[in-house]
N, C-alpha and C positions, 0 to 999 in steps of 0.2 A: 282246506289247507292250500290247495292250488290257487284259489282266489287270492289269498294273502301273499303268496309267493309272487304272483303276477303284479299285484298292487305294489309290492316293495320294488319290483323292477320298474314300474311306471314312475314311482316316486324318485328312484335313483336317476332315471333318465331325465326327469324334470329338473332335478338338482344340477345335473351335468349341463343341461341347457341354460339354467339360470347363471351358473358360473361362467359359461362361455359368453353369454350375452353381456354379462357385467364386464368381462375382459374387452369385448368389442366396444362397448359404450365408453370405456376409458382409454381408448387407443391414443387419444391426444391429451391425456392428463399427465402433466409434468410430474415425474417422480413416482408414477404409479407402477406397482408390481403385480403382474398377472397372478391369478389363483388357479389351482388345479383341484378338481374334485377327486378324492381318493375313496374307493369303496372296498368293502370286505364282505365275504359271504357270511350268512347266518346259519349256524349249525348247533343244534341242541338235541341231546338224547339223555334218557334216564339210565341209571346204573344197570338195570336188568333188561333194557331194551336191546334188540338186535341191531347193533350199529352197522353191520354189513349191508343191511337192507334199508337203512335210514336215508331219506332224501333230505337235501338241504332245505332251510326255511326261507330262503330268499337272499336279498342283498341289503346292506346297510351303509349309509354314508358315514365313513369314519372320520374324515377331516376335509376341510377346504383349506388346503395348504398354499400359502403364498410363495412365489418363486422369486428370490432376490438376485436374479442374474442382472448383469450390467445392461442398462439401456443405452441407446446411442445418444450422442451429444448433438445438440443444436446450438450453434453459435449466434450470439446476439451482439448488440452495441451498448449494452448496459453493464457497467462494472459490478453492480450488485446482483446480477444474475450469476448464481453459483451452481456448479455441478461437481459431484464427487466421482472420480475415476478410481474404482477399487472399493475397498471395504470402509464402512463407516456411515454414520448418520449425523445430520445437523441436530443440535439441541436447542429447544425453544421453551419459553415460559410465557404464561398469559400476561403477566405484568412484572414490574421491576422488583417487587419484593417476594414474588412467588417462587417456590421451589417445586412446583408441580410440572415436572419435565415432560415434554413430548419430543418425539424424535421423527425426523422426516428426511427424505431424499429430494424433496421438491425445493429448489433453490430460487424461486421467484421472490426475491427480497427487494424491499424498497424502504424509503425513509418515512416515518410518521411525522406528526407536527412537532414532536419533541426531539427530532433528529436521531431517534433510535431506529435501528435496522429491524424491520418486521416482515413477516410473510403475509400472504393474502388474508389470513385469518386475524391479523393484528398481533400474532404472537411474536415475542422479541427473540432475536437470534442471540445466542450466548457465545462468549469468547473468553480466552484466558488473558489475565493482565500481563503486560509485558514491561520489560525494563527499557531504558533509553537506547540500549544497543540492539533492541529487537528480540532479545531472548525472553522466553516465558518465565515469569516469576513463580508460576505454579501451574500444574497440569491436572489438578483434581477437579472433578465435576462440581464439588461443593464450593470451589472458589471462583467458578465462572461468573461472569457478570454480563448484563446486556450490552451489545455492541452499540456505542454512541459515537456518532460522527461529529467532531467538534465544529462549532460555528465561530470559534475565536480566530483571531489573526495569528500569523506566524510571528514569533518574537524577533525584534530587530537586534542587530549587533553593531556596536560602534566600531568605526575604523581605527585600527591600531597600527597598520603598516601600509605603505604604498610602494609598490615595486615599479620602477621606471627604467626604461632603456631607450636611448635615442642617439641620433647622430647630430653633432653640432658642426656646422659648416666651417671648415678650416680656412676657407677663402674670404670669410666675412671680415670686414674692417672692425677694429676695436672701437669701443665707445667709452667715453669718460664716465666712470662709475658714479662720480659725484652728481652727475646730471640726470641720474635715473629717475624717471617719473612713470608710474604705471599707466597714466592717462595719455602718455605721449609715446607711440610706437617707435619713434625715431631714437629714443634713449635706451632701447634694448634691442637685441638681435633676434630673439625668438621667444615664444611663450606657448605653453600648453596647459590644459586643465583636466581635472578629474573630479568626479562627484564622490564625496565622502559622506559618512553618516555619523550622527552623534548617538548617544545612548538611548534616545527616544525614537530613533529611526528617521529623524528629520535629515534632509539632504542639504549639503553645503558644497559650494564649488571651490575647490582648491586649485589655485593657479600658480604656475612656476614661470618666472621670468629669467631668461638667460642673457647675461651681459658679458660680452667678450672684453677682457681687460686691455685697454689701449696702451698700458705701460709695461706689459709683459707679453711673452709669447706662449701660446698654448695654455692659457689660463682663462677660466670663465667663472663669473659670479652667478649664483643661483639665489634669487630672492623669492619668497613665498607669500602668498596672500590667501586668506579664506574669506569668501563672500566680499571680495574686493577690498579687504582690510589687510594691510601688510602685517605680518607677524614676525616676531623675533625667534631666535633659536634658544634652546635650553641646554644648560650645562649638565654634565653627568650627575651632579648632586641635586639637580632639580631647580637650581637658582637661575634667575634671568641672566642670559648671556650678555657680555659686553665685549667690545673689540679687544682682542688679545687673548680671550679664552680659547680653550682647545677647540679647533675646528671652526672658529668664528672670526668673521671679518666685518669691519664697518663698511656700510654702503650708504653714503649720503644721498639724499634725494632732493630733487628740485623743489619739492613741496615743503622743505624745511624739516622733514622727519628723518631721523637717522635710524636705519633698520640694519640688523645684523644678517649676514648672508653667508652661505657656504661658498668655498672657492674650489672649483674642480681643476685638477692638474692633469694634463695629457702629455704623453711622450712625443718625440719627433715623428714617430710612426703612427700617431693618432690613437694609440691605446690609452685607456684610462689608468692613471697612476693612483688617484685617490683624492680625498678632500684634504686640502693643505691645513696643517696646524702651524702655529707660530714657530715651533721648534724645527720645522721642516719635515716632520713626519706626516703620515696620511691617516685619515679616518674614513671608513666606508659609509657611515650613516650620519644623519643628523635628525634632531627631534624638535618639533615645534614647542615654543614656550607655552606652558599651561596657563599663565596669566593672560597671555594674548588670546588664547582660545576661550577663556572664561568671558572675555569681553565680547567675543563673537557669539557664543552660545547663550543667548538671552532667553531661551525658551524653557529653561528649567532642567536642561540636560546636564549630565555629569561634567562639572567644570574642570575636573582634573584629567580629562581625556588627553592623551598624548598620541601623536601620530609620527611614526618613524618613516623617514623617506629613505628607502633602501636602494642604494646603488650596487649592492651585492658584489663586492670584490672578493668575498670569501670563497676560495675554491672548494671548500668542504660542503657548501650548500648545494642543493639539487640543481638550481638554475643560477647561472652567473649573468647578472643583468647590467654589467658595467657599460656606461655610455662610450661612444667613440667620437673622434674628431677627424673625419675624412673630408676630402675635397668633393663633397656632394651636398645637396640641399639638406636643410633641417628636416629630420624625419623621426617621428616617435614610433618605434617598433614594438614596444611593450609598455602598457600602463594599466596596472591592476591594483585594486585595493581589497581589503578583506572585510569591509563592513557590509551590512545588509539593512534594507529598509523594512518597514512593517509589511508583512505579506498577507494576502487574503487567500482563502482556501480555493484552489483551482482544480483539484481532482483527488480521487481515491484510487489507490492501487492495491490489489489483493494478490499475493503471490501464491504459488503452488503449495507452500507450507501453511497457508492460511493467514499470513501476516498482513494486517491491514495498515497501510501507510498513507498518511495525508501529505499532499504536496501543496506548497504555497507559492504565490506569485513572486516572492523574493528569491526563489531558487532553493529553498530549504524543504526538507521533508522530515516527518517524525512518525515513529511507529505508534499506533493507537491501541491495538489489541491483536490477538490471534484467534481466528475462528476455531472453535472447539469441534472436534470430531468424537463420536461415541461409537463403540462397537459392543457386540454381545456374543456370548458363547453359542447361543442358539437363536438365530434371527427369526426362524419360523415359529418360535415360541412367543414372539411379541404379540401383545394385544392390539388388534387393529382398531383405529379410530377413523372418523371421517376426515376428509381433506388430506388424504395420503399421509396421515400421522399414525404413530404407534406409541404404545406405552410399555414400560417394563413390566414383566410378569415373572412368576416363579419359574416357568418353563424357559424363559429367555435367558435367565441368569442376570447378574448384576451389571448395570451399565458401567463400562470402563472408558474413561475419557483419555484422550491423547492428542498429540499434534499430528497434523497431516504430514505425509511422506516419511513418518517414522514407524518402525516396527511393521505391523500388519495394517496400519491405517493407510487409506488411499490418498489421492492427490486432489486438491481443490482447483477447479478450473474457473477463473473469472470470465465473465461475458459468455457464459455457456449454460445450457439447461439440459438435464438428463431427461430424455424422452421415455415414455412408457415402454417396458420391455415386452410388449404384446406383439406377437407375430400374427398379422391379420390373416394370412393364408392358412396357417395352422389352425387358427380359431374357426375359420369357416369350415374346414374339414372336420374338426371336432363337432361342430354343430350338425353337420350331416350325419355323423356317426350317432350322436345323441338322438337325433330325430328318428333314425332307423331303429334304435333301441326302444324308443318310446312306442313306435308303431308295432314292433314285435311283441312287446309286453301287452299292449292294448289288444293285439290279436289273440294272445293267450287268454286274456279275460273273456273275449268273445267266445272262444272255444269252450272255456269252462262254463260259461253261461248256457251255451247250446247243449252241453252234456247234462247239466242240471235240468234244463227244460225237457230234455228227452226223458229223463228219469221220472219227472213229475207227470208226464203224459202217459206213462205205462198204466194200463188198465188191469 
């Protein structure tokens, strides 16, 4: 019997050494969780045996339990390197149609040839579908789908409004409006341009020509051209404007073309009064004629595009952009438009809540998905797989999916990796203890062997 007891001790010490060696071997494995060998004594007796004098039957390895304590974070320069701070696992599947879930804390993700986010095994990372505002449309594990980084371009947006603020020089001499010629700088006082976009994201240069009226005081005409083509204004009902319409004035040109223009009125103090109407009232905006734009937009873009030139005299709006007429040089202090060109993908951002957002070169961004996290009632009940992955089991309980930073789910750190939670100093000490245990049990075997040999030698 003593032989068996000593042998069980040797086996237990060997198991302890194996577990410690495995921990040390994986000290640099991302997402690795150290294991601990747990032992129990063996004791058996019959109903009629004297239990008071019964000696134990040795030791038995009861469990090799993994310890899911938090590992330290190592920060990287790769946005797809992910680490979880707190509770939770990443969920992965081997292919797009599979529901064979695996769970891991190793966040060394990258893109495959189909632009799916995968780990080192090629398993696809799963995420929740999201709405346009970034909220998750579902947080069930059954509705997760592989995270796909789009290779499409950002959608363009046609310009609908231009906000402009400038100072027109009060000291400038007036110019005869009928002599206005865009090709002759001497026939206008100042000009400025802004790039605008059509519905296809194609860019066009919109130019504004400022002509100080030589027949009136503190009054300026504004003529507009798109891609060097003069355009008329539009009436409120959408018809082509003619001289005498609301906010519209005739501006003869030296080239023989008659173009309608807005007329800016300023006070004696240089403040903007508004755009003059024939009845003497003022109007803060004017709009390009859609027929004129249709002739400019020859690339198949939306021919009904309208662009409002906003001088923003409305005090209820957030920003008042009215121009001024002071005794200083011509200066444009604000010139903005709301259109966007076609954008190419420039980067991926992943927030602490797991929201994956694509950013484009045109300044836009859009949510793609939200990285799913999964937790279990009993993490130590998970079935361990290779490559730091686990499977759900009866002991672990059902996988419960949720969003990062909500409830008991941890936080996702982009450009970071969770290191193994192995304490090398502790493992080396455990190795020394296991070695001593092995030696002691081996000595017990030697002593038992010597005693048996002595008995066999009795004559």
